[in-house]
N, C-alpha and C positions, 0 to 999 in steps of 0.2 A: 328298230329304228330300219323303215325299211330301204327298200332303192332307192327310191325316190325323195325320200328326208334326205339323202345322201346326198343325191346330187344336187338336190338344192345347197344343203350347206357346203358344197366344196364349190359351188358355184358364187355363193355371195362371198367365200374366202378368196376365191381370184378376185373378185369384182373389189375387194378391202383391198388388196395387194395392189391395183390398179389403181385405184383412190391415192393411197400412198405415194406411190410414183407420180402419179400428175399434180399433187401440190406441193410436193417436192423437188420438181423440176425450177429450172432458172424461169421459164415461163409462165409461172404461177401466180394467178393476179386474186384480185379479192373475191372475184365471183369465182373462181374455182374455189378456192374456200367457203364462198358462201353455199354453192352446188353440192360439194360434202355434206355439209350441215344437213340440209335437206334429203341427200340419202339417205344418210347416220338415223335422223328422225320417222320416215318410215318405216321402221321396224325394231324391233328389241334383236331382234335374230340378227339384222347389220349392224348395230352397236356392237352385238357379243364379235362376229367376227372381225370387226376394225379391233375389237381390243385384243383379241390375240394375233394380231398382227403385229399391232403396238407393245406384246408382252415381246416378241420373239425379237421386235427392232431393241428391245432393254436389255436383252440378252447377247445379244448382238454386240453391240454397244461396251457390256460388260468385259467381252472377250476380245475386241477389234486387237488388239497386238497380238494374241492366239494367230486371231485368223489371216491379219497380216503375213504375219509368218507363215503358215500354212500356205499361204497365195503366193511367197518369193517364189521365184524360179532354183533352183539347185545347181544349175551349169548354162553353159550356151550352147549346150544342146537342143536343136528342134523336134520334139517329138510329134507326129504323125496322131491326129486322134480319131477313131474309126467315127463314122457316119452317124448322126443322131440318130435313137431309136425311142420307140414308143415308151414311155415310163411310166407308169401308175400318179394318179390323178393328184393322189397325196405327193407325193415327192416334188412334183411340178410346182404346188403351192411351196411345198414351204423353201424352193431354192428360189422362188420369186421371191417370197417373204425376207431373205434375206437377203436379195439383191436390193430389195426395197429399203431394208435398213440400212445397207451399205451406200447406198444413194441416200439417208437421210444424215450419215458421216459426215458426207464428203459433198453435200448439197446445201445445205441449209439449215445447221442444226437453229442458228436463232430464230429465222422467221416461223421452223415448225414450234419452240416454246413460246415463241411470240404469239402464234396463234392458239396454243393449248391455254397458255398462261402458265404461270409461274406456279409451285407446287407450295403451299405454307400448309403447315402443321402446327395446332396449337393443341396443349395437354394441360389439364388440371391435376393436383394431388387430390385425396380427400380431406373438404373440410374448404375447397379449396373452390371459387367462383369466378368467373373472369367473364368481363361484355368485351367481344369484338366487332371492332367498326369497320367494316371491308371496304373497298377504295370504290363500289358501286352505287354505295346508299345503304347495304343490308346493315341490319343489325343480329348479333347475334350472343344469346348471354349462355357459357358453358358453365355448365354443374360439375362441381365437386367429381373425381376418377371418373375422367370423361375424356375421350380424345376425338377430334376431328381435323382432317384436312381439306383445303379448302382452293382452286383452281379458277380462277375468273378468264377465262378466255373470250375472242372474239365474238363467239358465238352462241357458246354456251357458258353457266359458268356449275360450275360442279362440287359437291362435297361428298367425301367419302369417311360413315362417320364409324367406330369403333364403339366397342361399348362403352354408352357415353346417354346424357340427358339434356338438350340442349334446347333452346324455345330459338324462332326464329322470325325474324321480321322482315320481309324479301323485297326490296324495291323494286318498283316494277319494271322489267321492260321487255317486253312483247319480241323483240327481235333475239334476246337472250334468253332463255328457258334456264330455270334454276334446277337442276338434277342432286338428287342426294341419293346417293346407295349406303344402305343400311339393310346390316342383314342378308336377308336371299329377296328384299325388295327393292322396288326404286320408286322414289317421291318427286313430284314434278309440278313441279307447281310456277305461277309469272310472276305473280305478286301477292301476296299473302302474309298472315302470320299463323303459326301453328307453334306447336309445340311436337318432340320426338325423343322418345325413351327407349333406348335398347338396352336389353339387358342379354344374360346367354338365352334364357329363355325364347325370345323374340322381341316384336315391335310394336310401339304402341306410337300411334297420329293421332293427334287432337288438333282442331282448327279453331283458332276465334275470329279469323276473317279471310275472305275471301273461299277461294278454292284450292282443292290441291289432288292431285289424282296419283293414286298408289297403285305400282302393279308388280308381279313375281320380274324379279331381275332378269332370270334365263327367257322371258318372253311367253311361257308354259301357265297353264292354269286359267282362268275365268279374264272376262275383262276386266280391264281398270274399274278398279273403284272410285268412283270422285265422289269427294265429301266437302262438304259446305259445312254451313257456320255451326258450331252444337254438336257435331255430328267426331265421332272418335275411331278410328279402326284400329284392333286387334289383333295381330298375325301373330303363330307358334313359329319359332323356328323349323321351316321341313313341310310345314303344312299347306296341302294343296289348296284351300279358301281362309278367306279373313272373318271377321265377324268386324262389325259397323254398329253401331248403337250410337243413340242421342245423349249427350252428359252437359254440361252445367261447364262450359271448357276453361271458363279460368281455374274453375279445378286444379288443373292440369297444371298451369303457368303458373299455382303458390308458390313452390318452390323456391320462386325467381323472389319471393317475397320476404320466406324465412318462416313457412308452413308447410304441413302437410295435410292434406286432406284428401280423406278415401273415402270411399264410396263401395262398398260390401269386396276390399281388396284383400290378400290373402297376408297373413303376417310375413309370409317368405318375402312379398315384393316389397312390402315396409319395412323388412330388413334391409334390404335391399339400398333403399333412400336413405337409409340409416348413416349407409356405408361408404355411399358418395358424398354425407354432411360429415360426417368425423370422422376424424383420424384412428381413432380407436376401431379393429377391426368389433362387429357387431354378429354373433352367430346365432340360429334358432334350431333348435332342433326338427329334424322333419317329419315326426309327429305334430309338432306345434304351428309345422310353416303352411301348413294348409288350411288353417283355420283362419276366418274370414271377421274382420274391423270396419266398420265406418264410422269417422269422425274426425276431429281438427287436433293435430299433432303440432307443440311447437319445435322448431328447429333452435335453438338459439343455446340448448345448453343439452348435452347427452344424455346424463345421467335423468333429467327429469324425462325425459321421449321414453328410457330404457322402461323407466318405472310407468310410465304410464299405460305400456302395451302389455308389462307383464303383469297390471294391477288386472285391467283389462281379462285377459285370458286366462287369466291363475298360475303364470308359469314364475319359477324361480330363478334369479339373478345368481351365474356364479361368473368366476375370475380367474382363468387360467391361461399361461403361457402368453400374455399382452393381449387375449380377447374378451369379453363380454358374451356370455354364454345364457343363454334364454332355452330354459328345458320345463 
């Protein structure tokens, strides 16, 4: 990173702190919040800087008793402070961020929470599927063994996905974009229907209606990918680029109807799908996991699904320690 990049990053940090102070003041208006949203949407780097400021705010909140004790005077003596000297920009920013955080603690946490929206976390066990109806009209179907958090703010609707699979039917609201953080990717929509699968290895986004924009979460890499109906983005965690291809989108949603439709998928990916659907873990040997399969597997019975995979690939089925092992 060169000096110019550092200066730009530090400038964004200062701006982020200034925005925190502005919207947390007693004089903050709805126009201030709208202006903040416009600023955040100007670049991914701005959003990252603001999120850093929020993290410091959260840390201060956790340690507010310790900080208050440290700030309390030890006695009646008056101490003359030396003249302020120049400090490195990083220390100035940290001090500003802490000041902003303290302002939040005493100057308007209710307004802050209202603007950002309350965070609600949804989680399913393997074999459990859940339908989630959000207050904005968005519908989410969450696959088994999945976890995500939702925050419906005044100007932005945000979702953070852990390891999960979910289909989204997002209610259209141009004034409040729907933004999903998943792995090292950020998915942004206004109103559309799509499916996201997030495994340890990466992210897959399939669009059935509307337009979806997918970009690197840190703002680096190439320009965002804009997916339309029948397009699917596959991204390996940590990779600089993603692959976009044409697909039959209904195949990505088949799990919501009790089917797994595979189009040249690895057996490792198929086993990961089975582990969301059924409570008994399935494990496959590394040598067999890279083999590929195309076809339809019913997800109403685990034994039948496992036997279908084993018969196709010529694998044996073993059982040990509460697991089903394919090799």
